[in-house]
N, C-alpha and C positions, 0 to 999 in steps of 0.2 A: 504493500500500500504506500502510495506517495505521501511524503511528510505533510504536504499542504492540506490534506484532508482533515488533519487534526484541528486546524484553525477555523474551518467552515462552520461547525456548530456554534462556535463562540460569537459569530456575527448575527446569529438568528435569535430573535425575541418572539415571545408569544403575545397575542392580543386577547384580552378577556373582556367580556361584556358586563351587563348589569348583574348577572348571577355569579360573577367571579370566576367562571370556568373559561379556560383558554378556548378560543374558537378559530383562530387563524395565526398566521406567522407574519413577521416583519423582519427587516434586516438593516444593519447600520452601514452608512456611507459617509465619507468625508473627503473634502478637497485636499486637505493637508493634515499634518500632525498638530496644527494649532487652530484650525478652522472649526466652526460648529460641527456637531455630529448630527447628521440627518438620518431619519428612519423612514424607510419606504415600505409600502404594503399595497394590497389591492383595495381600491375604493369601496368595493362592496363589503369587505371585511369590517371597515370602520363603520359604515352605515348599519350593518347588521348588529354590531356590538353597541352602537350608540345611535338609536333611531332618531333622537331629537338633537338639534344643535347644542342644547344645554346638557346633554348626557355625557358621561365620561367613559372612556375606555381605560383599561389598565394595561400598561406596557410591562410585561413580565420577563424578568431576566434573572441572572444569578448575581448574588452579592459577592464581595471579596472574601466573605466568610464562608462561601460555598452554600448559601441558602437562597431560597427564592426571594426576589426583591421586586417590588412593584412601584411604578410611577403612574399616577393618575393623569390622564391627558383628556381635556375637554374635546369633544368632536370638533368644535370651532377652531381648535389649534391644528387640526389636520387640514392641510391645503390640498384640494383635489385638482387633478388635471381636468381641463374643460371637456375633453372628448374621450379620454382613455380611462380605463379602470385602474387608476393609480392614485394614491394619496401619500403625502409626505408630511412629517412633522420634524421639529428641530429640538435637540437636547443641548442644554448648556454644559460644557465640559466640566465646569466647576461643580455642577450638581451631581455628576455621575462618576467622574474618574476615580474618586477616592472610595466610593461605596459600591459600585457595580463592576463586575468582572465580565468583560466582553472585548471583542475586537471589531474592526470595521475594514471595509475595502474602499480603496480610493476611487473617486469619480473617474479618474483617468483609466481605471481598469474596466471601463465599459466598452461595448462594441460600437464603434463609430461606422459611418457609411463607408469611408475609405477602407477601413480594416475589413469590412464585409466584402467589398469588391475585390480586395487583394488576396482573400483567403477563402478556401472552400468550406463554408460552414455546413453545408448539407451532409448529413451523416456523422458530424463531429460528436464525440461523446460529451454528455452533459451530466452534471450532478446538481441535485436540488436538496436543500436541507430545511426541514420544517417540523411542524407539530404532528405527531401521530396521536390522535385524540384518545385512542385506547390506552396509551401509555405515555402521558406527558412528562412523567417524572414525579417522584414523591417528595415534595418540599424543595424541589430543585428543577430547573429547566433542562430537559434532556431531548433536544431535537434528534431526528433520525435522518440519515442520508439515503437518497434513492438515486439510481443511475439510469441513464437512457441515452438518447441520441437526437440530434436535430432531424426531424422528419420532413419538414417543409419550411421554406423561407417565408418571411412576412411579405408575400407578394399580393395579398388582398386582405380585406377585413373579414373577421369571422364572428359569428353569433355565439354569445355565451349565455347559457341558461343556468339558473340556480338549481339546487337539489330538488326543489318542488316543481321544476319545469318552467318557472317564470323567466321570460326573456330579460337579460341584464343589459343588452345592447350589443352592437357589433364593434369589434375592436381590431386595430392593427396588431397582429400577433404572429409569432412563430408557432408552428406546431411541433411539439417534441414527443417522442416515443418514450413516455415515462408514466408509471402508474402513480397518479396523484390520488390522495385520499382526503377525506374531510379533515381540515386543519392545515392543509398545505397551501391554501389560498393566501397569496401575499409573500410566499417564500422566494428567496433568491434562487436563480438558476445560473450555474457557472459552466463555462467551457472547461473541460478537464485538460488543462495545459500546465506546463511547469510553473507558470505564473498565472493563476486562475483569473479569467476575465468574466465579468458579470454580464451574462447574456440578457437577463431581464427579470421581470416579476411574474411569478406563476399566478395565473388567473383562475384556473380550474380545469376540469376535464370534461370530455364528452361521454355521456352515457348513450348506449344504443338500445332502442326500444326492443322489447321481446317480440318474437314472431307473432303473427296473427293467431288469436285463440289462446294466447298465454299472457300472463300479467307480469308487470315489473320491467326491469331493464338491467343491462350489465355494462360494466366498465369497458370503454373502447380501448383503453391503454394509451390514449392520446390526450395531451394537455396543451393548453394555450399559454403562451408566454409573451407578455408585453415588453417590447424592447426597452432597455434601461434608459434610453435617451428621453423617454417621457418623464421618468422620475427626475432626470437631470434638468429637463425644461422647467419643472416646478422649482427645483433648487436654484437654478440660475436666476429666477425672478424673485427669490426670497428677499424680503425686506425685514431686517431685524427690528424687533419691537423696542420701544423706548427710544 
């Protein structure tokens, strides 16, 4: 196993809603070692955890003492992308560096257009790290890693549906061959390279309806990933408060 796998779980946080139970994943990004720390996730995760603008989400991470540590964040503090299923908030380094144990990936580690044109992304191995809702960890945040490959480039917009079949909208997204499970929405997706690059934010997976005469559906094994540039667009427009 490559040594860089060990750092991936440390950049992932869980997002909990009004009932306190983790429901999705987020991850940390920064422009430099002195810049603010940004947290990106899927917009529908924030809205699901905090239905009202005055509701709060909990950002769940590990403390330096090795225990679960929570930061309440008002939904209004999550800035949403205008068209894509992406939301970003900002953490003050002074509030978290001495109390929380985590790492972040640099914004420069994202996939840009020129990089994509110069490099064969299709078929490239990917890794995602997020919440396995059946085993989130007991008193500690324990994300799991899943592995797959880029199955299709972001050459058109794709419709995303929630677990109950509700249309969430159509989004610019890669299709990756990876088994996403409930809790992985908002998770980072990396290219498995010597220096991991952030491909994007995992939005969710497609279910396939059961054949006629049968009920239910099954997992397609394919998931949608929003290119990281949309999270970067939100960050680039960030205006510090105060």
